[in-house]
N, CA and C atoms as a LAMMPS dump frame, in Angstrom:
ITEM: TIMESTEP
0
ITEM: NUMBER OF ATOMS
456
ITEM: BOX BOUNDS ff ff ff
-5.0000000000000000e+02 5.0000000000000000e+02
-5.0000000000000000e+02 5.0000000000000000e+02
-5.0000000000000000e+02 5.0000000000000000e+02
ITEM: ATOMS id mol type element x y z
1 1 1 N 433.312 41.514 105.335
2 1 2 C 432.823 40.26 104.29
3 1 3 C 433.63 39.611 104.084
4 2 1 N 433.371 38.074 103.83
5 2 2 C 433.952 36.956 104.079
6 2 3 C 433.64 36.391 102.673
7 3 1 N 435.146 35.478 101.853
8 3 2 C 434.298 34.312 101.139
9 3 3 C 434.145 33.069 101.301
10 4 1 N 432.864 32.578 100.645
11 4 2 C 432.602 31.332 100.723
12 4 3 C 431.802 30.582 99.583
13 5 1 N 431.892 29.205 99.502
14 5 2 C 430.866 28.623 98.521
15 5 3 C 429.956 27.861 99.109
16 6 1 N 428.21 28.485 98.604
17 6 2 C 427.101 28.178 99.09
18 6 3 C 427.026 27.052 98.576
19 7 1 N 426.321 26.025 99.503
20 7 2 C 426.236 24.737 98.6
21 7 3 C 425.308 24.516 97.67
22 8 1 N 424.573 23.806 96.948
23 8 2 C 423.543 23.475 96.405
24 8 3 C 422.16 23.331 97.298
25 9 1 N 421.433 23.419 96.29
26 9 2 C 419.967 23.838 97.255
27 9 3 C 418.936 23.415 96.362
28 10 1 N 417.915 22.705 96.713
29 10 2 C 416.985 22.279 95.679
30 10 3 C 415.371 23.395 96.536
31 11 1 N 414.869 24.277 94.871
32 11 2 C 414.014 25.17 95.634
33 11 3 C 412.858 25.164 94.446
34 12 1 N 411.816 25.618 94.95
35 12 2 C 410.759 25.789 94.467
36 12 3 C 411.121 27.482 93.885
37 13 1 N 410.778 27.911 92.532
38 13 2 C 410.905 29.081 91.767
39 13 3 C 410.172 29.834 91.03
40 14 1 N 410.161 31.044 91.254
41 14 2 C 409.341 31.731 90.362
42 14 3 C 410.209 32.834 89.509
43 15 1 N 410.346 33.002 88.59
44 15 2 C 410.927 34.076 88.287
45 15 3 C 410.256 34.914 87.033
46 16 1 N 411.096 36.226 87.191
47 16 2 C 409.991 37.247 86.655
48 16 3 C 411.724 38.215 86.192
49 17 1 N 411.352 39.281 85.221
50 17 2 C 412.127 40.299 84.776
51 17 3 C 411.673 41.644 85.275
52 18 1 N 412.976 42.079 86.283
53 18 2 C 412.257 43.555 86.663
54 18 3 C 413.1 44.391 87.036
55 19 1 N 412.761 45.474 87.318
56 19 2 C 413.89 46.573 87.908
57 19 3 C 413.967 46.483 89.447
58 20 1 N 414.69 47.065 90.389
59 20 2 C 415.003 46.979 91.695
60 20 3 C 414.138 47.261 92.692
61 21 1 N 412.913 48.243 91.819
62 21 2 C 411.781 49.111 92.522
63 21 3 C 410.819 47.725 92.785
64 22 1 N 410.923 47.441 91.547
65 22 2 C 409.58 46.129 91.253
66 22 3 C 409.844 44.633 92.4
67 23 1 N 410.928 44.8 92.989
68 23 2 C 411.331 43.4 93.667
69 23 3 C 410.297 43.106 94.94
70 24 1 N 410.187 44.273 95.419
71 24 2 C 409.326 44.289 96.837
72 24 3 C 407.592 44.038 96.625
73 25 1 N 407.783 44.648 95.596
74 25 2 C 406.133 44.339 94.92
75 25 3 C 405.482 43.454 94.676
76 26 1 N 406.202 42.891 93.796
77 26 2 C 406.422 41.134 93.253
78 26 3 C 406.592 39.877 94.074
79 27 1 N 407.335 40.414 95.45
80 27 2 C 407.632 39.732 96.159
81 27 3 C 405.909 39.22 97.146
82 28 1 N 405.508 40.268 97.344
83 28 2 C 404.313 40.337 98.237
84 28 3 C 403.417 39.442 97.485
85 29 1 N 403.281 39.781 96.004
86 29 2 C 402.099 38.94 95.125
87 29 3 C 402.469 37.776 95.17
88 30 1 N 403.466 37.221 94.905
89 30 2 C 404.049 35.891 94.594
90 30 3 C 404.256 34.993 96.045
91 31 1 N 404.596 35.645 97.433
92 31 2 C 404.913 35.258 98.32
93 31 3 C 403.617 33.982 99.139
94 32 1 N 402.082 34.728 98.964
95 32 2 C 401.2 33.921 99.502
96 32 3 C 401.02 32.433 98.563
97 33 1 N 400.819 33.132 97.397
98 33 2 C 400.664 31.854 96.15
99 33 3 C 401.432 30.673 96.079
100 34 1 N 403.219 31.243 96.802
101 34 2 C 403.86 30.056 96.564
102 34 3 C 403.785 29.144 97.963
103 35 1 N 403.835 29.717 98.474
104 35 2 C 403.279 29.118 100.28
105 35 3 C 402.273 28.289 100.304
106 36 1 N 401.213 28.855 99.529
107 36 2 C 400.107 27.841 99.201
108 36 3 C 400.168 26.814 98.834
109 37 1 N 400.721 27.051 97.687
110 37 2 C 400.789 25.836 96.571
111 37 3 C 401.927 24.639 97.691
112 38 1 N 403.06 25.119 98.134
113 38 2 C 403.999 24.428 98.869
114 38 3 C 403.288 23.519 100.522
115 39 1 N 401.904 24.386 100.868
116 39 2 C 401.294 23.525 101.825
117 39 3 C 400.647 22.789 101.25
118 40 1 N 399.715 23.156 100.183
119 40 2 C 399.117 21.973 99.595
120 40 3 C 399.738 20.831 99.312
121 41 1 N 400.824 20.892 98.857
122 41 2 C 401.834 19.868 97.835
123 41 3 C 402.466 19.203 99.27
124 42 1 N 402.251 19.796 101.074
125 42 2 C 403.107 18.884 101.821
126 42 3 C 404.532 19.097 101.635
127 43 1 N 405.185 20.222 100.555
128 43 2 C 406.403 20.191 101.188
129 43 3 C 407.215 20.73 102.366
130 44 1 N 408.156 20.206 102.38
131 44 2 C 409.118 20.738 103.634
132 44 3 C 410.168 21.641 103.438
133 45 1 N 409.761 23.078 104.178
134 45 2 C 410.867 24.06 103.879
135 45 3 C 411.763 23.924 104.354
136 46 1 N 413.182 24.26 104.147
137 46 2 C 414.331 23.581 104.406
138 46 3 C 414.968 24.904 104.63
139 47 1 N 414.59 26.148 104.53
140 47 2 C 415.526 27.285 104.755
141 47 3 C 414.686 28.413 104.455
142 48 1 N 415.716 29.929 104.824
143 48 2 C 414.923 31.018 104.176
144 48 3 C 414.679 31.057 102.944
145 49 1 N 414.261 32.047 102.642
146 49 2 C 413.745 32.514 100.972
147 49 3 C 414.957 33.082 100.681
148 50 1 N 415.041 32.884 99.191
149 50 2 C 416.339 32.962 98.733
150 50 3 C 416.126 33.997 97.07
151 51 1 N 416.408 35.517 97.161
152 51 2 C 416.115 36.218 96.145
153 51 3 C 417.581 36.095 95.313
154 52 1 N 417.558 35.871 94.182
155 52 2 C 418.699 35.497 92.875
156 52 3 C 418.388 36.368 91.797
157 53 1 N 419.405 37.244 91.982
158 53 2 C 419.505 38.264 90.64
159 53 3 C 420.345 38.081 89.635
160 54 1 N 420.083 37.922 88.556
161 54 2 C 421.052 37.584 87.078
162 54 3 C 421.399 39.188 86.668
163 55 1 N 422.473 39.763 86.506
164 55 2 C 422.492 40.821 85.436
165 55 3 C 422.126 42.131 86.74
166 56 1 N 421.922 42.436 88.138
167 56 2 C 421.91 43.115 88.613
168 56 3 C 422.679 44.248 88.977
169 57 1 N 422.899 45.274 88.645
170 57 2 C 424.362 46.146 88.577
171 57 3 C 424.143 47.48 89.43
172 58 1 N 422.623 47.457 90.04
173 58 2 C 422.441 48.544 90.906
174 58 3 C 421.48 50.056 90.055
175 59 1 N 421.547 49.68 88.612
176 59 2 C 421.058 50.612 88.168
177 59 3 C 419.542 50.435 88.018
178 60 1 N 418.858 51.673 88.656
179 60 2 C 417.612 51.479 89.248
180 60 3 C 416.248 51.407 88.037
181 61 1 N 416.696 51.663 86.96
182 61 2 C 416.437 51.785 85.642
183 61 3 C 416.358 50.141 85.059
184 62 1 N 417.386 49.418 85.009
185 62 2 C 417.505 48.161 84.297
186 62 3 C 416.667 47.13 84.587
187 63 1 N 415.959 46.251 83.929
188 63 2 C 415.396 44.964 84.087
189 63 3 C 416.527 43.846 83.847
190 64 1 N 416.241 42.982 85.205
191 64 2 C 416.998 41.495 85.024
192 64 3 C 416.314 40.76 85.638
193 65 1 N 416.961 39.456 85.183
194 65 2 C 415.865 38.231 85.76
195 65 3 C 416.348 38.338 87.17
196 66 1 N 415.119 38.078 87.814
197 66 2 C 414.964 37.692 89.681
198 66 3 C 414.295 36.277 89.804
199 67 1 N 414.976 35.832 90.554
200 67 2 C 414.201 34.499 91.111
201 67 3 C 413.852 34.731 92.396
202 68 1 N 412.938 34.193 92.772
203 68 2 C 411.84 33.992 94.353
204 68 3 C 412.168 32.496 94.606
205 69 1 N 412.947 32.05 95.54
206 69 2 C 413.337 30.573 96.005
207 69 3 C 413.195 30.057 97.185
208 70 1 N 412.064 29.288 97.212
209 70 2 C 411.728 28.705 98.59
210 70 3 C 412.649 27.105 98.688
211 71 1 N 413.623 26.801 99.294
212 71 2 C 414.098 25.857 99.967
213 71 3 C 413.337 24.881 100.24
214 72 1 N 413.352 23.534 99.511
215 72 2 C 412.797 22.373 99.844
216 72 3 C 413.171 21.305 99.684
217 73 1 N 413.016 20.292 100.516
218 73 2 C 413.527 18.814 100.703
219 73 3 C 412.471 17.515 99.969
220 74 1 N 411.372 17.907 99.595
221 74 2 C 410.769 16.841 99.069
222 74 3 C 410.284 17.497 97.639
223 75 1 N 410.626 17.734 96.936
224 75 2 C 410.368 18.557 95.508
225 75 3 C 409.377 17.488 94.812
226 76 1 N 409.706 16.177 94.794
227 76 2 C 409.22 15.186 93.864
228 76 3 C 406.917 15.003 93.659
229 77 1 N 407.033 15.909 95.254
230 77 2 C 405.42 15.757 95.58
231 77 3 C 405.157 16.963 94.767
232 78 1 N 405.891 18.206 94.637
233 78 2 C 405.291 19.553 93.784
234 78 3 C 404.71 19.049 92.461
235 79 1 N 403.51 19.592 92.518
236 79 2 C 402.407 19.564 91.189
237 79 3 C 402.047 20.999 90.694
238 80 1 N 402.677 21.928 91.414
239 80 2 C 402.425 23.232 91.111
240 80 3 C 402.95 24.146 89.938
241 81 1 N 402.5 25.383 89.735
242 81 2 C 402.953 26.091 88.615
243 81 3 C 404.54 26.886 88.487
244 82 1 N 405.052 26.703 89.425
245 82 2 C 406.353 27.484 89.929
246 82 3 C 407.346 26.313 89.305
247 83 1 N 408.679 26.444 89.345
248 83 2 C 409.552 25.702 88.931
249 83 3 C 410.497 25.342 89.875
250 84 1 N 410.402 23.852 89.634
251 84 2 C 411.423 23.218 90.68
252 84 3 C 413.086 23.298 90.041
253 85 1 N 413.913 23.654 91.06
254 85 2 C 415.127 23.409 90.114
255 85 3 C 416.336 23.367 91.738
256 86 1 N 417.402 23.201 91.008
257 86 2 C 418.462 23.218 91.99
258 86 3 C 419.45 23.937 91.832
259 87 1 N 419.875 25.497 93.084
260 87 2 C 420.597 26.169 92.831
261 87 3 C 421.895 25.61 92.987
262 88 1 N 423.087 25.93 92.139
263 88 2 C 424.233 25.476 91.881
264 88 3 C 424.806 25.48 92.995
265 89 1 N 426.267 25.143 93.424
266 89 2 C 427.199 25.621 94.067
267 89 3 C 427.727 27.46 93.868
268 90 1 N 427.722 28.032 94.862
269 90 2 C 427.741 29.575 94.273
270 90 3 C 428.567 30.055 95.184
271 91 1 N 430.034 30.361 94.557
272 91 2 C 431.111 31.278 95.267
273 91 3 C 430.707 32.401 95.062
274 92 1 N 431.171 32.953 96.307
275 92 2 C 430.178 34.521 96.799
276 92 3 C 431.02 35.126 97.784
277 93 1 N 431.126 36.299 97.806
278 93 2 C 431.564 37.093 99.123
279 93 3 C 430.613 37.625 99.565
280 94 1 N 430.146 37.733 101.202
281 94 2 C 429.246 37.932 101.511
282 94 3 C 429.174 38.657 102.771
283 95 1 N 428.047 38.948 103.376
284 95 2 C 427.865 39.772 104.22
285 95 3 C 426.605 39.857 105.632
286 96 1 N 425.997 39.89 106.491
287 96 2 C 424.955 40.104 106.864
288 96 3 C 424.229 41.63 106.857
289 97 1 N 423.247 41.77 106.479
290 97 2 C 422.603 42.91 106.451
291 97 3 C 421.58 43.148 107.308
292 98 1 N 421.434 44.061 108.465
293 98 2 C 420.279 44.322 109.214
294 98 3 C 419.793 45.57 109.385
295 99 1 N 418.734 45.805 109.565
296 99 2 C 418.048 47.24 109.437
297 99 3 C 416.865 47.291 108.421
298 100 1 N 416.443 48.782 108.317
299 100 2 C 415.636 49.153 107.158
300 100 3 C 416.046 49.166 106.09
301 101 1 N 415.399 48.817 104.583
302 101 2 C 415.984 49.033 103.403
303 101 3 C 415.915 50.209 102.744
304 102 1 N 416.107 51.116 103.199
305 102 2 C 416.692 52.574 102.784
306 102 3 C 417.613 52.246 101.881
307 103 1 N 417.522 53.109 100.703
308 103 2 C 418.532 52.911 99.729
309 103 3 C 420.062 53.409 99.658
310 104 1 N 420.424 54.461 101.305
311 104 2 C 421.497 54.462 101.664
312 104 3 C 422.143 53.251 102.03
313 105 1 N 421.495 52.457 103.079
314 105 2 C 421.858 51.511 103.59
315 105 3 C 421.895 50.194 102.869
316 106 1 N 421.376 50.27 101.99
317 106 2 C 421.536 49.039 100.968
318 106 3 C 422.574 49.385 100.012
319 107 1 N 422.727 50.737 99.858
320 107 2 C 424.082 50.768 99.065
321 107 3 C 425.642 50.541 99.788
322 108 1 N 425.32 50.861 101.183
323 108 2 C 426.636 50.292 101.807
324 108 3 C 426.59 48.767 101.753
325 109 1 N 425.484 47.952 102.229
326 109 2 C 425.873 46.853 102.496
327 109 3 C 426.246 45.938 100.969
328 110 1 N 425.898 46.441 99.917
329 110 2 C 426.184 46.256 98.346
330 110 3 C 427.376 46.444 98.302
331 111 1 N 427.651 48.053 98.426
332 111 2 C 428.942 48.715 98.26
333 111 3 C 430.291 48.104 98.97
334 112 1 N 430.019 47.781 100.206
335 112 2 C 431.081 46.901 100.762
336 112 3 C 431.157 45.543 100.683
337 113 1 N 430.163 44.605 99.956
338 113 2 C 430.938 43.52 99.066
339 113 3 C 431.612 43.51 98.238
340 114 1 N 431.263 44.851 97.07
341 114 2 C 431.562 44.505 96.031
342 114 3 C 433.069 45.294 96.219
343 115 1 N 433.197 46.243 97.265
344 115 2 C 434.718 46.59 97.479
345 115 3 C 435.617 45.907 97.892
346 116 1 N 435.456 44.635 98.458
347 116 2 C 435.754 43.216 99.003
348 116 3 C 436.49 42.209 97.893
349 117 1 N 435.336 42.506 96.947
350 117 2 C 435.788 41.638 95.809
351 117 3 C 436.519 42.282 94.942
352 118 1 N 436.398 43.546 94.646
353 118 2 C 437.59 44.287 93.916
354 118 3 C 438.981 44.408 94.45
355 119 1 N 439.003 44.767 96.019
356 119 2 C 440.44 44.264 96.848
357 119 3 C 440.82 42.963 96.231
358 120 1 N 440.113 42.133 96.431
359 120 2 C 440.733 40.575 96.682
360 120 3 C 440.955 40.15 94.784
361 121 1 N 440.942 41.309 94.038
362 121 2 C 440.844 41.11 92.298
363 121 3 C 440.345 39.896 91.824
364 122 1 N 438.724 39.796 92.38
365 122 2 C 438.273 38.614 91.913
366 122 3 C 437.295 39.052 90.891
367 123 1 N 437.054 38.405 89.904
368 123 2 C 435.51 38.907 88.659
369 123 3 C 434.372 38.365 88.884
370 124 1 N 433.347 39.509 88.837
371 124 2 C 432.034 38.844 89.224
372 124 3 C 431.523 38.173 88.278
373 125 1 N 431.093 37.511 88.794
374 125 2 C 429.872 36.25 88.03
375 125 3 C 428.727 36.797 87.489
376 126 1 N 427.931 38.185 87.601
377 126 2 C 426.881 38.37 87.193
378 126 3 C 425.863 38.203 87.967
379 127 1 N 425.813 37.13 88.825
380 127 2 C 424.942 36.532 89.598
381 127 3 C 425.044 36.836 91.374
382 128 1 N 423.957 37.568 92.015
383 128 2 C 423.803 37.799 93.364
384 128 3 C 422.514 37.008 94.066
385 129 1 N 422.615 36.842 95.256
386 129 2 C 421.586 36.566 96.234
387 129 3 C 421.464 37.158 97.499
388 130 1 N 420.251 37.223 97.906
389 130 2 C 420.062 37.582 99.11
390 130 3 C 419.216 36.678 99.977
391 131 1 N 419.63 35.751 101.331
392 131 2 C 418.985 34.931 101.877
393 131 3 C 418.768 35.877 103.305
394 132 1 N 416.697 35.693 103.129
395 132 2 C 416.005 36.751 104.3
396 132 3 C 415.94 35.471 105.545
397 133 1 N 416.551 36.208 106.349
398 133 2 C 416.552 35.343 107.791
399 133 3 C 415.333 36.413 108.495
400 134 1 N 415.017 37.375 108.453
401 134 2 C 414.326 38.012 109.137
402 134 3 C 413.514 39.228 107.994
403 135 1 N 411.946 39.127 108.242
404 135 2 C 411.629 40.039 107.48
405 135 3 C 410.003 40.892 108.315
406 136 1 N 410.363 41.979 108.372
407 136 2 C 409.014 42.34 109.138
408 136 3 C 408.438 43.543 108.341
409 137 1 N 409.204 44.695 107.52
410 137 2 C 408.708 45.471 106.815
411 137 3 C 410.005 45.737 106.365
412 138 1 N 409.493 47.108 105.313
413 138 2 C 410.872 47.862 104.866
414 138 3 C 411.448 48.982 105.741
415 139 1 N 410.664 49.833 106.56
416 139 2 C 411.578 50.53 107.707
417 139 3 C 411.76 49.689 108.704
418 140 1 N 411.468 48.334 108.853
419 140 2 C 412.019 47.582 110.014
420 140 3 C 413.479 47.984 110.426
421 141 1 N 413.978 48.095 111.584
422 141 2 C 415.298 47.768 112.244
423 141 3 C 415.46 46.429 112.272
424 142 1 N 414.173 45.31 112.501
425 142 2 C 414.617 43.761 112.587
426 142 3 C 415.25 43.213 111.456
427 143 1 N 414.79 43.732 110.114
428 143 2 C 415.077 42.625 109.338
429 143 3 C 416.334 42.333 108.802
430 144 1 N 416.771 40.966 108.165
431 144 2 C 418.184 40.463 108.692
432 144 3 C 418.169 39.394 107.046
433 145 1 N 419.055 40.021 106.479
434 145 2 C 419.402 39.189 105.136
435 145 3 C 420.864 39.457 104.717
436 146 1 N 421.424 38.121 104.363
437 146 2 C 422.611 38.064 103.974
438 146 3 C 422.674 38.576 102.542
439 147 1 N 423.552 39.334 102.272
440 147 2 C 423.886 39.827 100.813
441 147 3 C 424.976 38.864 100.318
442 148 1 N 424.731 38.242 99.14
443 148 2 C 425.927 37.279 98.281
444 148 3 C 426.119 37.779 97.012
445 149 1 N 427.229 38.118 96.79
446 149 2 C 427.811 38.602 95.106
447 149 3 C 428.446 37.816 94.655
448 150 1 N 428.36 36.658 93.893
449 150 2 C 428.686 36.074 92.976
450 150 3 C 430.305 35.97 92.426
451 151 1 N 431.225 35.34 92.431
452 151 2 C 432.431 35.567 91.582
453 151 3 C 433.047 34.28 91.213
454 152 1 N 433.74 34.645 89.93
455 152 2 C 434.398 33.47 89.501
456 152 3 C 435.313 32.901 89.729
């Protein structure tokens, strides 16, 4: 686990209010639509997908704001239905998570970051992010994403 401040990034974003179990199915629906609009308007992607959650606390029944974000370098060309916005600087504790998306492995990944924040005596900001470096399938050992949990 490490502390860092993520620099601002401009993104095309879609916002939904979801439970944890709905994130994947919404992502499957939104990904081809967002990518088609980005390609249609000739935008340059500048990094991996970023999933931003506001108020996500691990309760599987709780709904929270979840943003699906694609970093882009030339957002002025965008004319689609999604939002263009800048993700602000983000102080967080983070770790790289690899492997299948089992409940046990995700609990361990997120739990480790939560423990690091607690040990450091920091206050949670209520925002968390996942930066997806590699996706194959929910069961794939090749998945790789950074878990980032915000602090004040």
